[in-house]
PAMARDO-618463 format. One record per residue (C-alpha): residue number from 1; residue in three letters; x, y, z. Coordinates in Angstrom, 1 decimal, decimal comma. Example, Ala and Ser with C-alpha at 12.3 -4.5 7.8 and 13.67 -1.06 7.14 Angstrom:
BEGIN
{atom 1 "ALA" {12,3 -4,5 7,8}},
{atom 2 "SER" {13,7 -1,1 7,1}},
//
This chain:
BEGIN
{atom 1 "MET" {62,6 187,1 8,7}},
{atom 2 "VAL" {64,4 189,7 10,3}},
{atom 3 "ALA" {67,2 187,5 13,1}},
{atom 4 "GLN" {66,1 188,8 16,4}},
{atom 5 "ARG" {69,5 189,4 18,2}},
{atom 6 "ASN" {69,1 187,4 21,6}},
{atom 7 "PRO" {65,7 186,1 21,2}},
{atom 8 "LYS" {65,4 184,4 24,2}},
{atom 9 "ARG" {66,7 187,5 26,3}},
{atom 10 "ARG" {63,7 188,9 29,1}},
{atom 11 "PRO" {63,9 192,1 30,2}},
{atom 12 "ALA" {64,9 192,1 34,1}},
{atom 13 "ARG" {63,6 193,8 36,6}},
{atom 14 "ALA" {66,2 196,9 37,6}},
{atom 15 "THR" {67,6 197,0 40,9}},
{atom 16 "THR" {69,0 200,8 40,3}},
{atom 17 "GLY" {66,6 202,2 42,8}},
{atom 18 "ARG" {64,6 204,3 39,5}},
{atom 19 "ARG" {61,4 206,1 40,2}},
{atom 20 "PRO" {58,3 204,0 38,6}},
{atom 21 "ALA" {56,5 205,8 35,4}},
{atom 22 "GLY" {53,7 207,0 36,9}},
{atom 23 "ARG" {56,3 209,6 39,5}},
{atom 24 "LEU" {55,2 211,9 35,4}},
{atom 25 "THR" {52,2 212,4 37,0}},
{atom 26 "ARG" {51,2 216,8 37,1}},
{atom 27 "ARG" {54,5 217,0 36,5}},
{atom 28 "ARG" {55,9 219,7 34,1}},
{atom 29 "VAL" {58,2 218,2 30,7}},
{atom 30 "LEU" {59,6 220,7 28,2}},
{atom 31 "ILE" {60,3 219,7 25,0}},
{atom 32 "VAL" {63,0 221,0 22,6}},
{atom 33 "GLY" {63,0 220,2 19,1}},
{atom 34 "SER" {60,0 219,9 18,5}},
{atom 35 "GLY" {60,0 217,6 14,9}},
{atom 36 "ASP" {58,4 214,0 14,2}},
{atom 37 "VAL" {59,7 211,8 17,0}},
{atom 38 "ALA" {58,3 214,8 19,8}},
{atom 39 "ALA" {55,1 214,6 18,0}},
{atom 40 "ARG" {54,7 211,3 18,7}},
{atom 41 "ALA" {55,8 211,5 22,6}},
{atom 42 "ILE" {53,6 214,6 23,0}},
{atom 43 "PRO" {50,1 213,4 23,1}},
{atom 44 "LEU" {51,4 210,4 25,3}},
{atom 45 "LEU" {52,7 212,8 27,8}},
{atom 46 "ALA" {50,2 215,1 27,8}},
{atom 47 "LYS" {48,5 211,9 30,2}},
{atom 48 "ARG" {50,2 212,4 32,6}},
{atom 49 "ALA" {51,8 216,3 32,8}},
{atom 50 "ARG" {51,5 219,6 31,2}},
{atom 51 "VAL" {53,9 219,3 28,8}},
{atom 52 "PHE" {55,8 223,0 26,5}},
{atom 53 "ALA" {57,0 223,1 23,5}},
{atom 54 "LEU" {59,4 225,3 22,0}},
{atom 55 "VAL" {58,3 226,4 18,7}},
{atom 56 "ARG" {60,7 228,8 16,1}},
{atom 57 "ARG" {58,2 229,6 13,8}},
{atom 58 "ALA" {55,0 230,7 14,4}},
{atom 59 "GLU" {52,8 228,1 12,3}},
{atom 60 "ALA" {53,7 225,8 14,1}},
{atom 61 "ALA" {52,3 226,6 17,3}},
{atom 62 "ALA" {48,7 225,1 16,4}},
{atom 63 "PRO" {49,3 221,2 15,8}},
{atom 64 "LEU" {51,6 221,1 18,9}},
{atom 65 "ARG" {48,9 222,6 20,5}},
{atom 66 "ALA" {46,5 219,7 19,4}},
{atom 67 "LEU" {48,7 217,2 20,5}},
{atom 68 "GLY" {48,1 218,5 24,1}},
{atom 69 "ALA" {51,3 220,6 24,0}},
{atom 70 "LEU" {51,9 224,5 25,1}},
{atom 71 "PRO" {54,0 225,8 22,4}},
{atom 72 "LEU" {56,9 228,0 23,7}},
{atom 73 "HIS" {58,5 230,4 20,2}},
{atom 74 "ALA" {62,0 230,4 21,2}},
{atom 75 "ASP" {65,2 230,0 19,0}},
{atom 76 "LEU" {68,0 227,4 20,1}},
{atom 77 "ASP" {70,5 230,1 18,0}},
{atom 78 "ASP" {69,4 233,2 19,6}},
{atom 79 "ALA" {69,9 232,8 23,3}},
{atom 80 "ARG" {68,3 235,6 24,1}},
{atom 81 "SER" {65,2 234,2 23,7}},
{atom 82 "LEU" {66,2 231,2 25,3}},
{atom 83 "ARG" {65,5 232,9 29,0}},
{atom 84 "ARG" {61,8 232,0 29,3}},
{atom 85 "LEU" {62,5 228,1 29,6}},
{atom 86 "ALA" {64,7 229,2 32,5}},
{atom 87 "GLY" {62,9 227,0 35,6}},
{atom 88 "ILE" {59,5 226,1 33,6}},
{atom 89 "ALA" {60,0 222,4 33,8}},
{atom 90 "PRO" {61,9 219,4 36,0}},
{atom 91 "ALA" {62,2 217,3 33,1}},
{atom 92 "VAL" {63,9 218,2 29,7}},
{atom 93 "LEU" {63,6 216,2 26,4}},
{atom 94 "HIS" {66,2 218,1 24,1}},
{atom 95 "PHE" {65,5 216,6 20,4}},
{atom 96 "ALA" {67,2 219,2 19,1}},
{atom 97 "PRO" {69,8 218,5 16,3}},
{atom 98 "PRO" {73,4 220,5 16,4}},
{atom 99 "PRO" {73,6 222,8 13,1}},
{atom 100 "ASP" {74,2 221,2 10,1}},
{atom 101 "ARG" {78,1 223,0 10,0}},
{atom 102 "GLY" {81,1 224,2 12,5}},
{atom 103 "ASP" {83,0 222,0 15,3}},
{atom 104 "GLY" {80,6 221,6 18,0}},
{atom 105 "ASP" {76,9 222,4 19,4}},
{atom 106 "PRO" {76,7 225,7 20,4}},
{atom 107 "ARG" {72,5 224,7 19,9}},
{atom 108 "SER" {73,2 222,8 23,7}},
{atom 109 "ARG" {75,6 225,0 24,4}},
{atom 110 "ARG" {73,2 227,7 25,0}},
{atom 111 "LEU" {70,0 225,1 26,5}},
{atom 112 "VAL" {72,3 223,9 29,5}},
{atom 113 "ALA" {72,9 228,0 29,9}},
{atom 114 "THR" {69,9 228,9 30,2}},
{atom 115 "LEU" {68,6 226,4 32,3}},
{atom 116 "ALA" {71,3 226,9 34,7}},
{atom 117 "ARG" {70,0 230,3 35,4}},
{atom 118 "ARG" {67,4 228,6 38,0}},
{atom 119 "GLY" {65,2 226,1 39,1}},
{atom 120 "LEU" {67,3 223,5 37,6}},
{atom 121 "PRO" {65,9 220,4 35,6}},
{atom 122 "THR" {66,2 217,3 37,9}},
{atom 123 "ARG" {66,0 215,3 34,3}},
{atom 124 "LEU" {67,2 215,7 31,0}},
{atom 125 "VAL" {66,9 212,7 27,8}},
{atom 126 "TYR" {68,9 213,7 24,9}},
{atom 127 "ILE" {68,3 212,1 21,3}},
{atom 128 "SER" {71,8 211,3 20,2}},
{atom 129 "THR" {73,1 209,3 16,6}},
{atom 130 "THR" {74,7 206,3 16,9}},
{atom 131 "GLY" {76,6 207,7 14,5}},
{atom 132 "VAL" {78,9 208,7 17,3}},
{atom 133 "TYR" {81,1 205,0 17,2}},
{atom 134 "GLY" {82,1 206,4 14,0}},
{atom 135 "ASP" {82,7 202,3 11,8}},
{atom 136 "CYS" {82,9 198,9 13,5}},
{atom 137 "ALA" {83,1 197,2 10,5}},
{atom 138 "GLY" {80,1 195,1 10,9}},
{atom 139 "ALA" {81,3 194,6 15,1}},
{atom 140 "SER" {78,3 194,2 18,1}},
{atom 141 "VAL" {78,6 197,5 19,8}},
{atom 142 "PRO" {77,9 198,5 23,4}},
{atom 143 "GLU" {77,9 201,1 25,0}},
{atom 144 "THR" {80,5 200,7 26,4}},
{atom 145 "ARG" {82,6 201,1 22,7}},
{atom 146 "PRO" {85,3 204,5 23,0}},
{atom 147 "LEU" {83,4 206,9 20,8}},
{atom 148 "ARG" {84,9 207,8 17,6}},
{atom 149 "ALA" {82,9 209,4 14,8}},
{atom 150 "GLY" {84,0 209,7 11,6}},
{atom 151 "THR" {81,6 212,2 10,2}},
{atom 152 "ALA" {81,3 215,8 11,2}},
{atom 153 "ARG" {77,8 215,0 11,8}},
{atom 154 "ALA" {78,6 212,8 13,8}},
{atom 155 "LYS" {81,4 214,9 15,7}},
{atom 156 "ARG" {78,8 217,1 16,6}},
{atom 157 "ARG" {77,0 214,8 18,3}},
{atom 158 "VAL" {79,9 213,7 20,7}},
{atom 159 "ALA" {80,3 217,2 21,1}},
{atom 160 "ALA" {76,8 217,4 22,1}},
{atom 161 "GLU" {77,1 214,3 24,7}},
{atom 162 "ARG" {80,0 215,9 25,9}},
{atom 163 "THR" {78,5 219,2 27,0}},
{atom 164 "LEU" {75,6 218,2 28,5}},
{atom 165 "ARG" {77,9 215,3 31,0}},
{atom 166 "ALA" {79,7 218,2 31,8}},
{atom 167 "PHE" {76,2 220,0 32,8}},
{atom 168 "ALA" {74,8 216,6 34,4}},
{atom 169 "ARG" {77,7 216,2 36,3}},
{atom 170 "ARG" {77,9 220,2 37,8}},
{atom 171 "SER" {74,6 220,3 37,9}},
{atom 172 "GLY" {72,5 217,2 39,4}},
{atom 173 "CYS" {70,8 216,9 36,6}},
{atom 174 "ARG" {70,2 213,0 35,6}},
{atom 175 "LEU" {70,8 213,1 32,0}},
{atom 176 "ALA" {70,3 209,9 29,9}},
{atom 177 "ILE" {71,4 209,6 26,0}},
{atom 178 "LEU" {69,6 207,8 23,9}},
{atom 179 "ARG" {71,6 206,9 20,4}},
{atom 180 "ALA" {69,4 206,1 17,8}},
{atom 181 "PRO" {70,3 204,7 14,1}},
{atom 182 "GLY" {68,1 205,1 11,5}},
{atom 183 "ILE" {64,5 206,2 12,9}},
{atom 184 "TYR" {61,4 205,1 10,6}},
{atom 185 "ALA" {57,8 205,4 10,6}},
{atom 186 "ALA" {55,2 205,0 7,1}},
{atom 187 "GLU" {55,7 208,8 7,5}},
{atom 188 "ARG" {59,2 208,8 6,1}},
{atom 189 "LEU" {60,8 205,7 4,2}},
{atom 190 "SER" {62,5 206,4 1,8}},
{atom 191 "LEU" {60,2 204,8 -1,2}},
{atom 192 "ALA" {62,0 207,5 -3,3}},
{atom 193 "ARG" {65,1 206,2 -3,8}},
{atom 194 "LEU" {63,3 202,5 -4,5}},
{atom 195 "GLU" {61,0 203,9 -7,1}},
{atom 196 "ARG" {64,2 206,0 -8,8}},
{atom 197 "GLY" {66,3 202,8 -8,7}},
{atom 198 "ASP" {69,3 204,1 -6,6}},
{atom 199 "PRO" {71,3 201,6 -6,4}},
{atom 200 "VAL" {72,4 199,5 -3,0}},
{atom 201 "LEU" {76,0 197,8 -2,2}},
{atom 202 "HIS" {76,4 194,3 -4,2}},
{atom 203 "ALA" {76,5 192,0 -0,6}},
{atom 204 "SER" {80,0 191,3 -0,3}},
{atom 205 "GLU" {80,8 195,0 0,3}},
{atom 206 "ASP" {77,6 195,7 1,6}},
{atom 207 "VAL" {77,6 197,7 5,8}},
{atom 208 "PHE" {75,8 196,8 8,4}},
{atom 209 "THR" {72,7 198,9 9,5}},
{atom 210 "ASN" {70,4 199,3 12,6}},
{atom 211 "HIS" {67,0 201,1 12,7}},
{atom 212 "ILE" {64,1 202,3 15,4}},
{atom 213 "HIS" {60,6 203,3 14,5}},
{atom 214 "ALA" {59,6 206,6 15,5}},
{atom 215 "ASP" {56,9 205,0 17,9}},
{atom 216 "ASP" {59,6 203,5 19,9}},
{atom 217 "LEU" {61,5 205,8 20,0}},
{atom 218 "ALA" {59,0 208,8 21,4}},
{atom 219 "ARG" {58,2 205,8 24,4}},
{atom 220 "LEU" {61,5 204,7 24,9}},
{atom 221 "ALA" {62,5 209,0 25,5}},
{atom 222 "ILE" {59,9 209,1 28,4}},
{atom 223 "ALA" {60,6 205,9 29,8}},
{atom 224 "ALA" {64,1 207,2 29,8}},
{atom 225 "LEU" {63,1 210,5 31,9}},
{atom 226 "THR" {62,5 207,8 34,7}},
{atom 227 "ARG" {63,8 205,0 34,9}},
{atom 228 "GLY" {67,6 206,4 33,2}},
{atom 229 "GLY" {69,9 206,2 35,3}},
{atom 230 "ASN" {72,5 209,9 36,2}},
{atom 231 "CYS" {74,6 210,4 32,8}},
{atom 232 "ARG" {73,5 206,6 31,2}},
{atom 233 "ALA" {73,7 206,0 28,0}},
{atom 234 "TRP" {71,2 203,2 25,3}},
{atom 235 "ASN" {71,6 201,6 21,4}},
{atom 236 "ALA" {68,1 202,5 21,0}},
{atom 237 "SER" {67,9 200,6 18,0}},
{atom 238 "ASP" {65,3 196,9 17,1}},
{atom 239 "ASP" {66,1 193,5 17,2}},
{atom 240 "SER" {67,0 193,1 13,4}},
{atom 241 "ASP" {69,6 191,9 12,4}},
{atom 242 "LEU" {70,9 193,1 8,6}},
{atom 243 "ARG" {73,1 194,3 6,6}},
{atom 244 "MET" {71,3 197,9 4,3}},
{atom 245 "GLY" {70,6 196,2 1,0}},
{atom 246 "GLU" {68,5 193,2 2,8}},
{atom 247 "TRP" {66,9 196,6 4,3}},
{atom 248 "TYR" {66,0 198,0 0,7}},
{atom 249 "ASP" {65,3 194,6 -0,5}},
{atom 250 "ARG" {62,2 194,0 1,8}},
{atom 251 "MET" {60,6 197,8 1,7}},
{atom 252 "ALA" {60,9 197,3 -1,6}},
{atom 253 "ASP" {58,9 193,6 -1,7}},
{atom 254 "THR" {56,3 195,5 1,2}},
{atom 255 "PHE" {55,7 197,8 -1,2}},
{atom 256 "GLY" {55,7 196,3 -3,9}},
{atom 257 "LEU" {58,2 197,9 -5,7}},
{atom 258 "PRO" {61,1 196,5 -8,1}},
{atom 259 "ARG" {64,3 195,6 -5,5}},
{atom 260 "PRO" {66,8 198,1 -5,8}},
{atom 261 "PRO" {69,9 197,7 -8,2}},
{atom 262 "ARG" {73,1 195,6 -6,8}},
{atom 263 "ALA" {76,2 197,8 -7,5}},
{atom 264 "THR" {79,9 197,7 -6,2}},
{atom 265 "ARG" {82,2 200,6 -4,2}},
{atom 266 "SER" {83,4 202,1 -7,4}},
{atom 267 "GLU" {80,3 202,5 -9,1}},
{atom 268 "ILE" {77,9 203,6 -6,1}},
{atom 269 "GLU" {80,9 207,0 -5,3}},
{atom 270 "ARG" {80,0 207,8 -9,1}},
{atom 271 "VAL" {75,6 208,1 -8,7}},
{atom 272 "LEU" {75,2 208,9 -5,1}},
{atom 273 "SER" {75,5 212,1 -2,9}},
{atom 274 "PRO" {77,9 212,6 -0,5}},
{atom 275 "MET" {75,2 211,9 2,4}},
{atom 276 "MET" {74,4 208,4 1,5}},
{atom 277 "LEU" {77,6 207,5 1,0}},
{atom 278 "SER" {78,5 208,3 3,8}},
{atom 279 "PHE" {75,5 205,5 5,6}},
{atom 280 "MET" {77,1 203,4 3,6}},
{atom 281 "SER" {80,7 203,9 5,0}},
{atom 282 "GLU" {80,2 202,7 7,9}},
{atom 283 "SER" {78,8 199,4 9,5}},
{atom 284 "ARG" {77,7 198,7 13,2}},
{atom 285 "ARG" {75,2 196,1 14,1}},
{atom 286 "LEU" {74,6 197,4 17,6}},
{atom 287 "ASP" {73,9 195,7 21,0}},
{atom 288 "ASN" {70,5 196,6 22,5}},
{atom 289 "THR" {70,9 194,4 25,2}},
{atom 290 "ARG" {71,1 197,5 27,8}},
{atom 291 "LEU" {68,3 199,2 26,9}},
{atom 292 "HIS" {65,6 196,0 27,0}},
{atom 293 "ARG" {67,4 195,2 30,6}},
{atom 294 "GLU" {67,3 198,4 32,2}},
{atom 295 "LEU" {64,4 200,8 29,9}},
{atom 296 "ARG" {62,2 197,7 29,9}},
{atom 297 "VAL" {60,1 199,1 27,0}},
{atom 298 "GLN" {58,2 196,5 24,9}},
{atom 299 "LEU" {58,8 197,8 21,9}},
{atom 300 "ARG" {56,1 197,7 18,9}},
{atom 301 "TYR" {58,1 197,0 15,8}},
{atom 302 "PRO" {60,6 194,8 17,4}},
{atom 303 "THR" {61,8 194,7 14,0}},
{atom 304 "VAL" {61,8 196,1 10,6}},
{atom 305 "ASP" {59,5 193,2 9,1}},
{atom 306 "ALA" {57,5 194,4 11,7}},
{atom 307 "GLY" {57,4 198,4 11,2}},
{atom 308 "LEU" {57,3 197,9 7,3}},
{atom 309 "ALA" {54,4 195,7 7,4}},
{atom 310 "HIS" {52,6 198,6 9,9}},
{atom 311 "ALA" {53,6 201,0 7,1}},
{atom 312 "ARG" {52,1 199,0 4,6}},
{atom 313 "ALA" {48,8 199,0 6,4}},
{atom 314 "TRP" {49,0 202,3 6,8}},
{atom 315 "PHE" {49,9 203,7 3,6}},
{atom 316 "ASP" {46,1 201,4 2,0}},
{atom 317 "GLN" {44,4 203,1 4,6}},
{atom 318 "HIS" {45,2 206,0 3,7}},
{atom 319 "LYS" {45,3 205,5 0,5}},
{atom 320 "GLY" {41,5 203,7 0,3}},
{atom 321 "ASN" {40,6 207,0 2,4}},
{atom 322 "LYS" {41,1 209,2 -0,7}},
{atom 323 "GLN" {39,2 206,9 -3,2}},
//
């Protein structure tokens, strides 16, 4: 089994005067970035709030409507299309990533410029990435660690966080930042890598990796709407403590696939993509103590073993339904 961090830790009662989660009743919530995590959050939010979801493509509207959201056609890359968002909701879940090129995050800049026009939001939750810390050589990483992003992708996330913090300080909007590591679920596992036989690093060179189930990330984002302090960040990670090779070994064992071969870093550099190599170049062990203490969400999948067992059951059920 995967070792759990601080197994005797019990979430302490928050003493910062944050409002209870029930205050979302009859409120309006705007979701920006209507992807997989948003799809998991919408049914939960729709039970107690009116949910608006930004969509770029017309064909994406119907699935969101079926989940309980009112789709709004707009594009973060088109400032004029965003005008309808001004003042539409006092709570905003910002799940949209920065562009895949450039130095900053013009999408977040356009969003806050729109939100500042009238009816400023009172709450904003942003899902960032733990890549903002850069390579930590396997050290334990609390949220207070300086941001030293090493990749262009992570540097754009740092720029997004700074844009949103500046907006929160100017406007008084309460900002919560969830720094997410590798997001997984039954529908988003990298089984193809195992089937191809892609190698992983030898244990002596391997890096520590961190994960969060998509369902838990959606629930954490909702909790951060009402329990998050202003300009507060959390490592949105589960309690697992393992290296990347162990993650793929456990995935292989769960699904009855061969474990990936081990290779040296120099050997791997000749066969893997630059994107995958970037993940194998940074090693962190996320400290999620603040998450448990302040957001007080009981993770459904506190370890990857629990998440992978659920994923296997999901696959077996869907396979059976097709027979």
